[in-house]
N, C-alpha and C positions, 0 to 999 in steps of 0.2 A: 504494500500500500504506500501511497505517497503522503508525505506530511504537508500541511498547509502553511504557507508563508503569508501571514496576514498583512505584513507591511506592503507587499506588492500584489496581494490577492491572487497568487499563482501557486500551484503545487511545487514542492521541493522534491527533486529526484532522489530516491533512495536506491540502494543496490538492487532491490527487487523490481522497481519500476524500470531501472536501466536494463536489467536482464529481459524484462518483458518487451521493452522497446526494441532491443536487438533481435529478439525472437520474431516479432511481427514484421520486421524489415525483411526477413527471409521468406515471406509468404506473399504469394500473388493473390491479394484480396480482391474479390470481384463482388457481384451481387450477393445480398444476404442469403439467398437460397441456393447459390451455386457453390461448387467445391472451391475451397481456398487451397491452392496447391503449394506444398513446401518446395522451395527453390534451392535449398542448400543440400548438404550431404545426405546420402541414403545408405542403408546397410544392404547386405546381400538379400535380405527378405523383401526389399522394396520399400520399406517404411522409412520415413525421414528420421534423421538422427540429429540431436542437438546436445552439446556439452553444456552442463550447468554445474554450479557449485552448491553442494549440500554439506552443511556442517564443516566448511573449510576444505572439502574434498571434491575434486572435479569428477563428474560421472556423465556417461553417455546415456541419454534416455530417448525413447521414441518421441518424435515431434508431436504426434497427435495426443500422446499422454501429457506432454508439457502444455499443449494448448488447453487441455481439460483443466489442469491444475491452475493455470493462469486465470481461467474464467470461472471455474466452479470450486476450486480448492482441492485438497488431497483426495486421492482415490482410496476409498475404504478398503481395508484388508479383505481379501477374498473376491474382490471385484476387478474387472478389467475394463479398459476404455475400448468400446466397439465402434466401428464405422457403420452408420446407417446406409451410406452411399457405396460401400465396397471399394472405395478408391484409397489405396494405401498411403498416398501422399497428401490426402485431404486433411486439413487441420481446422476446418470450419467448425467452431463449437456447436453450431446448430445441427451438424451431421454426426456428432459424437454422442454416445450414451454409455452408461454403465451397465454391466451385466456380469454374469458368472462365467467362469472358464468354460463350463459345459455348454452354456448358451452360445458362447462365441464359437466353440468347436462345431456345434450343430449348424450354426449360420454359415460357417466357412465351408463345410461339406455340402450343404444345400446349394450354396452359390458357386460351387466349383473350385474353391480354394482348398488347399490341404489335400492330402492323398495324392493319387496319381493324376497328373495333369495331361500327360501325353499318352497316346495309344500307338499301337504298332504302325497303323496307317500314317500317323503324324511323323514317326521316325523315318519311314520310307520317303515321305514328302520332303523332310528336311534334307535327306541325302540327295534326292533328285534336284532340289532347289540349289544346293551347293554345287552339285555336278554341272548344273546349267550356268554356273557363274555368279549366282547371287551371293552377296556379302554376308558373312556371319552375323554382323550386327542387324542387318535387315531380316534375316531368318529368325533371330532371337526376338526381335520386336513383333514379328508376325505371329509367332507361336507363344508369346508371353513368357519367355524363359531367358535366363542369363546367357550372354554370349559365350562365357566359359563352358556352360552346359552344352551348347551347340558343338563346341570343340570336343567335349567328352564323347558326344554321340558320333561325331565324324571319325574320331580315332578308334572307336570301338571299345572304349573303356566302360561305357554304360549302354544298356539296351542291346548288347551283343546276342542276347537270347532270341531276338526277333527272327523268325524264319525268313531266310533269304537275305538277311542283313550282312552276314559274313562276307558274301561275295561282293556286295556293294561297298563295304568298308575296305576290303582288299583292293578293289578297283580304285576307290578314292585315294587310298594310301599310295598305290603305285603311280597314279597320275600325279599326285602331289610330289612324289619323289622325282619324277621325270621333269616336272616343271622347275624344280629347284636345282637341277643339274646345269 
């Protein structure tokens, strides 16, 4: 909270308000009912990350959780901050709500998050797209996966159990080698 400076009739900045100001500067704020997207760093999970100081110690927290604490206060024990909009980078407080871990898991599975995201047909499509010259970053964006995961598929480190994939991976590897010569 900010303290009030009666002499000039304006709030005096405290460390908490300074942290809040720095946080909201990293957000693309738009209409009240639209997603407010986090513009700064993200973790491998796709959620925004922000470094804050708690009891003199710097900690990395999810940006949507920080948005909740800045607008509503602490998250009660046993509760999680959930996205109503299913957009991992959204920090609009109107799109966030508290819930239990199990409610969050049920929502994630219902909405296609968590669990298996790709099917065998997707893996074959990824290989075909790369074989046709599409960039890894484009393939990753199209399929909603990390670029590093596309590479794991291409080199056969994951999804090697898909029928017919071994030949495709071998073909891809040999072509990759011949291109590098």
